[in-house]
N, C-alpha and C positions, 0 to 999 in steps of 0.2 A: 452275868452282872445285869442288874436292872438299870435302866437309864436314869440319869439324874433328873428328878422332876422339877428342880429349881430352874426358873428362866434365866437366860443370859441377862446380866446387869451391865448396863451401859452408863458410863460417866462421861458426858459430852461437855466440852469447854470451848467457849469463844476464846479468843486470845487477847486482842487489844482491849485495854482497860478492864479486862476480866482476869486473866493470869498475869498480865503486865500492866504496870501503871502508866502505860503510854500507848500510842498508836504506832506500831512498828512500820507500817506502810508510809505514814506521814513522816516519821522520824528518818526513814531510809531516804526519803526525798531531801529532807533538810541536810543529812549527811553528804549526799551527792553535791549539794552546793558547796559544803565546807571543803570537799576535796577537789573542787574545781571542775566537776563534771557537768555542771549546769549553771546557766546564767542566774545569778542570785536574785535579780529583780523579776524577771519574767517567770522563772521557774516558781519562785515563792508565790508570786501572784496566782498562777494557775493552780498550784498545790493547794493553797488556801481555799481557792474557789471549789475545787473537787472535794476537799474535806468538808466545807460547809454543806455541800450537796449530800455527802454521806450522812452527815449528822441529821439532815432534814429528811432523809430517806428518798431523795430524788437523783441519786448518782447514776449516770450512764456508765456501768462498769466496763463496758468494752472501750469507750473512749478514754476512760481512766487508765485502764492496763496498757493501752498503747502509749499513753503519755508517761506513765510511771516506769515502763521497762525501756524507754527510748535510749537512755544513757548506757544501760547495761548491754543492750543489743549492739550499740555502736562500738563498744570497747572490747567485747569478746569474752569468752569464757574465763581465760586466765586472769585478766585484769578484774573481771566481776568477782571472781572467787576470792582474790586477795582484798578487794575492797570490802567484801562482806565479812571477812575474817576481822578486819580492822573495825568494822561496825559492830560486831558481836563484842569485841574487847572494850570499845569505848562508849557504846551506847546500851546495848542490850544486856550484857553482863552485869553492869553496875545496877541495872533496873530490876533484875530478878530478885523478888522477895522471898525470904524463907517460908512465910505463910503460904505462898502460892505453890512452892515446891512441896510443902507438907500436905496441902490439900490433894495434890495429884497423887502423892505417894500413899495417902490414907485410902484412896479408891483402889490403887493398884495393890495394896496390902490386903484389902478385903476381897480381892479376886475379881474386881470389876474390869471390864474392858474399857480403857480410857482412850478417847478420841479427841483431837482438837479439830474443831469445825470453824474455820475462819474465812473471812471475805478478802483477806490479803493473799497475794499470790505466793505460789510455791517457792520461787527464788528467794524471796525475803524470809518466808516462814520456816522452811525446812530445817535450817541450822538452829532456829530458836526452839522448834519443837524437840530436837535432840538435846538441847541444853536443859529443857524442862523434864527430860527423861521419857519423852514420848517418841517412838520410832517413826521412821518414814511411812510405814504401812498404816499408821494410825493418825495420819495428818490428812484431812480433807480440806484443802486449800483451792484457790482459784488455779486450775491447771493451765499451763501455757503450751501452745502449739510450737513444735520444733520443726525447722526446715528439714526435709528429708535428705538434702544434700549436705548441708553444713552442720546439722545437729544442733543448731543454736536457735534462740527464741525468734519468733517472727513478730511478736506483739499482739497476736490474736489469742483469744481464750479457747481452750480444748474443752468441749463438753459444757456441762451446766455450771455456771458460776456460783460458788458457795455464798450467795448474798440473798437475804430476806427468804422468799419461799424456795430459793435455790438450795438453801441448806437442808430444807425438808426433802427435796427431790433427791439430793446427793446421799442423804442418809437412807432413804428408801432404796437407792441403788445398791449402797453397801450392804443393807439387810438382804436384798434379793440375791446378791451374789453368794450369800451364805445360807440360802434357802430359808430365809426368815422374814419376819414382818414385825411391825410394831406390837402386834398382839402377842408376840412370842418373847418380848423382852420387857425388863424393867429398866426404865430410862430416866436419867437425871441430866438436866442441861443448866449450865452456869452461863449467864451472859449479862452484860452491862446495858445493852442497847435495845431501843424500840425496833431497830430493824430486825432483830431476832425474835420478835413475838410470834411469827409463825411456827418456829421450832419450839419455842417456849410453850406454846399451847398444845403441841403435839406429844411432848414427853409426859411421863407419869409425875415427875417431880421438878417443876421449874424453880430455879433459884436465880432471883434477880441479884446479881453480883456487882458491887460498886455501881449501882444503877444510876443512869442519868435521871433527871427530875421526872420526866414523863413515865419512864419505866417504874421508877419508885412508886409513883402514884397509882399506876396500873396494878403493880404487885400488891400494894396496900388494899386496893379495891377488890382484888380477886383472892386475897389470902395466901399469896405465894410467899414462900420463904425469901427473906432479904438478908444478904451476906454482904457486910462492909469489910472485905478482905484487907483493904489497905487503910482502913480508918480514915477515909476521906470525908465522911459525913459525921456529924454528931450522933 
């Protein structure tokens, strides 16, 4: 048999405000307040502060992950799993839109390799990726260090965080593990955020998806495709 001359096709997706009409990391924090895991005033203040830094592109992701995983780490695996299941039922499930599922399915049906590349940590996002029909092996999220004795999260990040240029580095690691490189693939990346410009610039087909105003302006300037998946803009 002759080898298939067609390049591997990658369909890469950001998660928050791209495939979901919300920020799952932020909403998880709000959820922990509602279930009594965090002080409503102090946690909300810090969560809002971190979110503003994320939107501005100035977030210290290491500080944020320590903060965001503190309640989970304190309560342990069983309570955390039960709370996340409730979070999926009450927050994420109702937010999953048919058009997002259809977009993912269309790439899968075309034979594309679908990956979710998100700056939100793996604890929050793994069940969400599954709900979107994307398996664990196709999720590139912020990986969390586990204590070798307890097996539970320490609050530290394992490896390169999938944020800004880190998304490019993690994708390059993923490609290298498959003896491949950007030159060997045809890649599309969907994202809403200016934080993702490094990866949008790297792929063959950048798609500004539900873009924030700055990314919308940049996409228009560069002639990138704009997709308003949730019809949030006129």
